[in-house]
N, C-alpha and C positions, 0 to 999 in steps of 0.2 A: 602271654602264651598260656593257653589252656588246652586240656584234652591231648596232651602229648606225654603220657606216662612212660613210654619206652625211650624217650630222648636220652641219649648218653653224652652228647657234646653240644654246647651252645656257645657261639661267639657273636657278639654284637659290637660293632665299631662305627663311630661317626654318625650316629643317629641323634642329632642335636635336640630333637623335641621329645625324645623318649623319656617318660616319667616313671615307668614301671616295667620290670622285666617279666614278672610272673606273679599272679595272685593265687597260684595253686601249687600244690606239691609236685615235685619232679623226682620221684623216688629212685630212678635209675641214672640220674645225671651224674657223670663222673668228671666232666671237664667244663668249666665256665670261664670265659674270657670276656671282659667288658672294658672297652676303651673309648675315649673321646666322646663321652656322654655328658653333655653340659648340664642337664637338668636332673638327672637321676640322683636320688637321695638314699634309696634303700636297695638292698639285695633281696633275693628270694628268702623266705623265712624258714624253709625246711628242706635241707639237702642232705639226706642221710647217707647217700652213696658218693658224695663229691670227694674226689681225690686231688684235683688240681684247680686252683683258683688264681686267676690273673686279672688284676684290677689296675688300670692305667688311665691317667688323665681324667679323673672324675672330680671336677672342682667343687661339687655340692654334696658329694657322698659323705655321710656321717656314719659313724660306727653304729651298727645295729646287730645285736646278737643273733646269729643264725646257726642252726643245728648242723654241724659238719663233723661228725665223729671220725670219719675216714680220711680226713684231709692229710695228704702227703706232701703237697707242694703248694706254697703260697707266695705270690708275688704282688707287691704293691708299689706303684710309682706315681708320683705327682698327684697326691690326694691332699690338698692344702687344709681341709677341715679335719683331717685325721692326724693326731699326734702319735708318734711311734709307740710310746709306752702304753698309751690307751689301746692301741691296736693289739699289742701283745697280750694285755690283760683280757681283751675281748676274745682273743684266740683261746686263752686258757679257760675262760668260762664256757665257751660254746663247745669245747671238745668233750666235756662230760666225762672226764677220766680222773676224777679226784684232784683236779687242779693241775694236771699235766697234759700237754699235747703229745700224747705217746706215739701217734702215727706220723707226725710231721718229720719229713726228711730234708726238705729244702725250704729256706726262707729267704726272700729277697725284699729289701726295703730301700727304695731310692727316691730322693727328693720328697721325703715325708718329714714334717717337722718333728723334732725330738727335743725333749728336755732331760729325760733320764732313761736311756736304753742302756742298762747295765748288764753285766754278766749274770747277775742274780736272776734277772728275768729269763735268760736263756737256760738257766738251770731246770726250768720247767719243761724243757724239750729234750728229754734224755736220749732220743734216737736221731737227733739232728745230725745230718751228714754235711750239708752245704749251706753256707751263709754268705749272702751277697749284700753289701752295704755301700753307701756313699757317706761322705763326711757330714752331710746334713742329717742323716738318719742314724748315725753311729756315735753319739756322744756317750762313750763308754766310761762309766764311773769306776773308780778303783774299789768296787764292792768285793772283788776277789782278785787274786793275782792270776795272770794268764797261765802260770805253771799249774794252777789248780784245775784248769779247764778240762783236761783229760779225765778227771775224777767224776765230773758231773755231765760231761759230754763225751762219753767213751767212743762214740762213732764219728765224731767230728773230724773230717778229713779235707774239706775244700773251703777256701775262703776267696772271695772276690771283693776288692776294695777300689772305690773310685773317688778321687778328690773332686771337689766342685770349685772351679776356678773363677766363676763369675758371680760370687756371692761375697758377703762381708767376711772379714777375717775371723770372726768367731767360729764359723763352721768350716773353715778352710784349713786343711792340714799342712799343705806345702810339702812336707816330708812324709815318707812311709812311717806310720806310728810305731813306736818302739815295741808295743805289746805284740805286734805281729811276730817278731822273732822269738817270742816266748812260747809260741804254739808249735812245739816240737813234733806233734803228731801229724802235721799237715802233709798231705800228698799232692794237693793241687793248690796253686797260688796264682791269682790273677790280680795285677796291680795296674791302675790306669790314672793318668792325668796328675802325676805328682811333679810339680814344676820346679821345686827347689833342690831335689836330690841331684848331687853331682856324682856320687858313687854309692853303690849298694854293697861294697866290700865289707868284710868283717862280720857278716851275718849268716852266710850260707851254711856254715858248720852247725848252726843252731837248728837247722831243718833237715835232719839226716834221712827222713823218709820221703822227701820231696821228689815227685816223679814228673810233674807237669808244671811249667812256669810260663806265664804270659806277662809281658811288659809292654805297655802302650802309652804313648804321649808322655814321655819323660824328656822334655826339650833340652835340659841341661845335663843329662846323664852322660858321663864320660867313661865309666868303668863299672864292671860287675864285680871284679875282684881287686882288692888293694894289694898290688904286687910291687909297683914301682914308686908309689907315693911316699915322699919323704916326711912321714908323720913323726910327731914327738915320741910316740910309742916305739916306732921303728928305730929311732936314734937311741932309745934307752936299751932296747933288747932286740938286736938284729935276728938272733936265733928264733926267739918266740914269734917274731913277725913272719919269718920265713915259714915256720911250721903252720901258722894260722892260714897263710896264703895257700899252702899245699892242701890243708883241710878244706878250704873253700872250693878249690878246684876239684878236689875229689868228690865233694858233694854234688857239684854241678855236673860232673861227668856221669852221674847216675840218672840224669834226666832222660826221660823217654820222648 
């Protein structure tokens, strides 16, 4: 693509022989979506106005630093040559804001290989509101406790997690990770494909600000609130258990 300086949105899908999107600057481009491009290895090199980037199923795409200082929403899915932590570092470098991606509001990483996507990397995105991850892309190291997240991600309100069921056990969660319940500032929570969870009870009082909840593909889930389960804790302290159940129900009753 050349001689389109006024172009604001570009979407390219299923062009299997495409090798290059643009060899020229697109100064006004705000939205770029690239998907199912088998040969493409590089993105355009200069996108000063880009606000939304969506990259999906690019088997040969390798990280190339691209100037995107206005990026607000970034989504990456099934890019096998890109490792998650390398991608994050690339975002930090291309932002050009002293090592922080200050404009980024939404980050989605799915089916991207990961070795070390830790909370420390996300510290460099102080205005992040929404994070979407699957178990393959979210190997979160204990670099900091989830309770510390509000201090370096003060705007973080929405989390989407999806387990991957058809992969090796190393990247399969099975259960909702415990660190989720430490994110007390969450207002939006979407959980998908957790095959081992039988009950999600005992946790909702940890999310007092939760307004929107989506649960999908929990084949063994029997209860959202532990009220009637005869657990060891219930046997030890019936009053405490009853109070916890009431707190859980009270939190869920606030959902919109």
